[in-house]
C-alpha positions in Angstrom: 0.0 0.0 0.0 1.3 3.5 -0.8 2.1 5.8 2.0 -0.4 8.2 0.6 -1.0 11.2 2.8 2.0 10.2 4.8 0.2 7.4 6.4 2.6 7.1 9.2 1.8 10.6 10.2 -1.9 10.9 9.7 -3.2 7.4 9.9 -6.8 7.8 10.9 -7.6 10.6 8.5 -5.8 8.9 5.7 -7.7 5.7 6.3 -11.0 7.5 6.2 -10.1 9.4 3.1 -8.8 6.3 1.3 -12.2 4.6 1.9 -13.8 7.2 -0.4 -12.0 6.2 -3.6 -10.2 2.9 -3.2 -11.3 -0.7 -2.8 -12.6 -1.8 0.6 -9.7 -4.2 1.0 -7.2 -1.5 0.6 -9.0 1.0 2.8 -9.1 -1.7 5.5 -5.4 -2.5 5.3 -3.3 -1.8 8.3 -1.9 1.8 8.5 1.8 1.4 8.1 4.7 3.2 6.5 6.0 2.4 3.0 8.0 -0.8 2.5 11.7 -0.5 3.0 13.4 2.7 4.0 11.7 6.1 3.7 12.2 9.8 4.6 9.3 12.0 5.8 10.8 15.4 6.7 13.7 17.6 5.9 15.2 20.7 7.4 18.1 22.8 6.1 20.3 25.2 8.0 22.6 26.0 5.1 23.9 24.6 1.8 26.3 22.5 3.9 24.0 21.5 6.7 20.7 19.7 6.3 18.8 16.8 8.0 16.3 14.3 6.7 14.4 11.9 9.0 12.0 9.0 8.6 12.9 5.3 9.2 16.4 6.5 9.6 18.4 9.8 10.0 20.5 11.3 7.3 22.7 14.4 7.2 24.0 16.6 4.4 27.5 18.1 4.9 27.7 20.1 1.6 29.1 17.2 -0.4 27.1 14.1 0.4 24.3 12.6 2.5 25.4 10.1 5.2 23.7 8.0 7.8 23.7 9.3 11.3 22.7 7.0 14.2 19.7 8.2 16.2 19.4 8.0 19.9 19.7 4.6 21.5 16.2 3.4 22.3 15.5 -0.1 23.6 12.3 -2.1 23.5 10.6 -0.4 20.5 11.2 0.7 16.9 11.7 4.4 16.3 10.1 6.2 13.3 10.7 10.0 13.0 8.1 12.1 11.2 9.3 15.7 11.8 12.7 17.6 12.0 13.6 21.2 12.6 17.1 22.6 12.7 18.3 26.0 14.0 22.1 25.7 13.8 24.9 23.1 13.4 24.6 22.3 17.1 20.8 22.4 17.5 18.1 20.3 15.9 15.0 18.5 17.0 13.3 15.4 15.6 9.9 13.9 16.7 7.9 10.8 15.9 7.0 7.6 17.7 8.4 4.5 19.1 6.4 1.4 18.2 6.1 -1.9 20.1 3.5 -4.3 18.8 0.3 -2.3 18.2 1.2 0.4 20.6 3.0 3.7 19.9 4.4 6.4 22.2 5.8 9.8 21.3 9.5 10.2 21.0 11.6 13.4 20.9 15.3 13.5 20.0 17.7 16.4 20.2 21.0 17.0 18.2 23.7 18.8 20.2 26.3 19.0 17.4 27.8 15.5 18.2 25.0 13.1 18.7 21.2 12.6 19.0 19.7 12.0 22.5 16.2 11.2 23.7 14.6 14.0 25.5 12.1 13.4 28.3 8.6 14.0 27.1 5.4 14.5 29.1 3.6 11.6 30.6 2.0 9.6 27.8 -1.7 10.4 27.3 -4.1 7.6 27.9 -4.4 5.2 25.1 -2.3 2.7 23.2 -1.4 5.0 20.3 0.2 8.4 20.6 2.7 10.1 18.4 4.2 13.4 17.2 4.0 14.2 13.6 5.8 17.6 13.2 8.1 20.0 15.0 8.8 23.7 14.4 11.2 26.2 16.0 9.9 29.5 17.6 11.3 32.3 19.7 10.0 30.7 22.9 11.1 27.2 22.1 10.0 24.4 19.7 6.5 23.2 19.2 5.5 19.6 18.4 2.1 18.3 17.3 0.4 15.0 16.8 -2.4 12.9 18.3 -3.3 10.2 20.8 -6.1 7.7 21.3 -8.5 8.0 24.2 -11.8 6.2 24.8 -12.1 5.2 21.2 -11.4 8.7 19.9 -8.4 10.6 18.5 -7.3 13.7 20.5 -5.0 16.5 19.2 -1.7 16.5 21.0 0.4 19.7 21.3 3.7 19.9 23.2 6.0 22.9 23.8 9.6 23.2 25.0 10.1 26.0 27.5 13.8 25.8 27.6 13.9 23.2 30.3 11.2 20.7 29.6 8.5 19.6 27.2 5.0 20.4 28.4 1.6 19.4 27.0 -0.4 22.4 25.9 -4.2 22.5 25.9 -5.6 22.0 22.4 -9.1 22.5 21.1 -10.9 19.2 20.1 -13.6 20.2 17.6 -15.3 16.9 17.2 -16.7 14.0 19.4 -14.8 11.7 17.0 -11.7 13.7 17.6 -9.0 15.3 15.5 -5.4 15.0 14.7 -2.6 17.5 13.9 -0.1 16.8 11.2 1.9 20.0 10.7 3.1 23.0 12.8 4.9 26.2 12.0 5.8 29.3 14.1 6.4 32.9 13.3 7.2 34.1 16.8 6.7 33.2 20.4 3.1 34.6 20.1 2.2 33.3 16.7 2.1 29.7 15.6 -0.1 27.6 13.4 -1.0 23.9 13.4 -3.0 22.0 10.7 -4.6 18.6 10.5 -8.0 16.9 10.2 -11.3 16.9 12.0 -12.7 13.4 12.2 -16.3 12.5 11.8 -18.6 9.6 12.5 -19.1 9.4 8.7 -16.0 8.4 6.8 -17.2 10.7 4.0 -17.2 13.9 6.1 -13.6 14.5 7.4 -12.6 18.1 7.2 -9.5 20.2 7.4 -8.4 21.7 10.8 -6.4 24.8 11.5 -5.4 26.0 14.9 -3.6 29.2 15.9 -1.5 30.1 18.9 -1.8 33.8 20.0 0.8 33.7 22.8 -1.7 32.6 25.4 -3.8 29.7 24.0 -4.6 27.6 20.9 -7.8 28.5 19.0 -9.6 26.9 16.1 -9.5 29.1 12.9 -12.1 28.9 10.1 -10.6 26.9 7.2 -11.6 26.3 3.6 -13.0 22.8 3.3 -13.7 22.0 -0.4 -15.1 18.7 -1.8 -16.5 15.8 0.0 -13.6 15.2 2.3 -10.4 17.2 2.8 -7.4 17.5 5.1 -4.3 19.6 5.7 -0.9 18.0 6.5 1.8 20.7 5.9 2.0 24.3 7.0 4.7 27.0 6.5 4.6 30.6 7.8 6.6 33.6 6.4 5.1 36.3 8.6 1.9 36.8 10.7 0.1 37.7 7.4 1.7 35.1 5.1 1.0 31.4 5.9 0.6 28.5 3.5 -1.1 25.1 4.3 -1.2 22.1 1.9 -3.2 18.9 1.7 -5.9 17.4 -0.5 -9.7 17.0 -1.0 -12.0 14.6 -2.7 -14.5 15.3 -5.5 -16.5 12.3 -6.6 -14.0 9.4 -6.9 -11.1 11.7 -7.5 -8.5 13.4 -5.3 -7.3 16.9 -5.8 -4.4 19.0 -4.5 -5.3 21.7 -1.9 -3.3 24.8 -1.0 -4.6 27.4 1.4 -3.2 30.9 2.1 -3.6 33.1 5.2 -3.5 36.8 4.3 -3.7 38.1 7.9 -7.5 38.2 7.8 -8.8 35.0 6.4 -7.7 31.8 4.6 -7.9 31.9 0.8 -7.7 29.0 -1.8 -5.6 29.7 -4.9 -6.2 27.1 -7.6 -3.6 24.4 -7.8 -2.9 22.5 -11.0 -3.6 18.8 -10.4 -1.6 16.9 -13.1 -4.2 14.1 -12.9 -7.3 13.2 -10.9 -5.4 11.4 -8.2 -3.0 13.9 -6.7 -2.2 14.9 -3.1 0.1 17.5 -1.5 2.0 16.3 1.6 4.0 19.3 2.6 4.8 22.9 1.9 7.8 25.3 2.4 7.7 29.0 1.9 10.8 31.2 1.4 9.1 34.4 0.2 5.8 35.7 -1.1 7.0 34.6 -4.6 8.8 31.4 -3.8 6.7 28.6 -2.2 7.1 24.9 -2.9 4.7 21.9 -2.2 5.5 18.2 -2.6 3.4 15.1 -2.7 2.4 12.4 -5.1 0.2 11.9 -8.2 -1.6 8.8 -9.6 -1.3 7.2 -6.2 -4.1 4.7 -6.9 -2.3 3.2 -10.0 1.4 4.0 -10.1 2.5 6.7 -7.6 4.8 9.3 -9.0 6.4 12.3 -7.3 4.7 15.6 -7.5 6.2 19.1 -7.0 4.4 22.4 -7.4 5.7 26.0 -7.2 4.0 29.4 -6.4 5.6 32.4 -8.1 3.4 35.0 -6.3 0.6 34.8 -8.9 -0.1 31.2 -9.8 0.8 27.6 -8.9 2.5 25.4 -11.6 3.7 21.8 -11.7 7.5 21.5 -11.9 8.9 18.3 -13.3 10.5 16.0 -10.7 12.3 12.7 -11.0 10.4 9.4 -10.2 13.4 7.0 -10.4 11.8 3.7 -9.6 9.3 1.4 -11.3 7.3 1.1 -8.1 6.0 3.8 -5.8 7.7 7.2 -5.7 6.5 9.8 -3.2 7.8 13.1 -1.8 6.9 13.7 1.8 9.0 16.7 2.9 10.4 19.9 1.5 12.8 22.7 2.6 13.9 25.7 0.7 17.0 27.9 1.3 17.1 30.2 -1.7 15.7 30.6 -5.2 18.4 28.1 -6.4 18.6 25.7 -3.5 15.9 23.5 -2.1 15.5 19.9 -0.9 12.6 17.3 -1.2 12.6 13.9 0.4 10.5 10.8 0.4 11.0 7.3 -1.0 11.3 5.5 -4.3 10.7 1.8 -4.7 11.4 1.0 -1.0 14.5 3.2 -0.8 15.1 6.7 0.4 14.7 9.4 -2.2 16.3 12.8 -2.0 16.0 15.5 -4.7 17.6 19.0 -4.9 16.5 22.1 -6.8 19.4 24.0 -8.4 17.3 26.9 -9.7 16.5 25.2 -13.0 15.6 21.5 -12.4 15.1 19.0 -9.7 17.7 16.2 -9.6 18.1 13.1 -7.5 21.0 13.2 -5.1 22.4 9.9 -3.9 21.4 8.9 -0.3 22.5 6.0 1.9 19.8 3.4 2.3 
């Protein structure tokens, strides 16, 4: 099964959405990651310092990508779903540690020499809890995800105050619950998180946007086109420039969804779906005229990579390599300049890393 919608990060919402346009057997399949090795998130400090995480951790030193051991964890398998880096000696990665059918959140920190596990708040009730994304802010990193409780899915938000990670109160907009897949921060008093509101009807899941005003998280009205929709990636430039990315269903089809916050409300510029089965899995904004989204197209038949670019006026599809004969997906994106950006995912069961040089996207060898 394809890791469409970054299944490892938004399992419940993805399962519900899948049910709308794939066979019952596929929709009922266990929610797992892609076969083999994969990368979910990427963060870049400079052209000689970048991190990519997923089923393993890789680092770019300006010449090549190399494997870096994660923190030593016993008794469970670690899968990282988000990474954020502030300098050569400071980076954070979040995800989950799985043992059997249970999952617990995991947070790792890079100090310039090695990754170490950071104490996280007491696990919420339930057998499944995980963190899907992490972002830096002036008051310390934010991490978001979800946990199961009494048969429902509850949003999970954690914040680092400089000394410890603490759970923050998060609105829960539905009796069936909600999950958060992406987070970004502009300042200590301005952060955004996106995800999915679940429903008792598998045909009525809707996108979720929450905002931090320096005191509390509040639900913000979002655009919810089609039958179902969700948001999984978010990237903020300023308090008045924020992008979110995901997908929505129309009939038996799946379309790309990008939303834009202009300081007053969320807008929905049209995105060019290259076919009727396309999804956006992440977004990275460098300026008002330079925004990238990544994902996959034709996922129900033969998944191929998908990259789109915003030039300040319109979205356009930018050709990207799909090197395998199997499933090729891009999950994460980071942009440093108009001529330097990274996209990561997997291709045919192996890690996939691509770099933008200002003219084309090209595959860069990565250890697997």
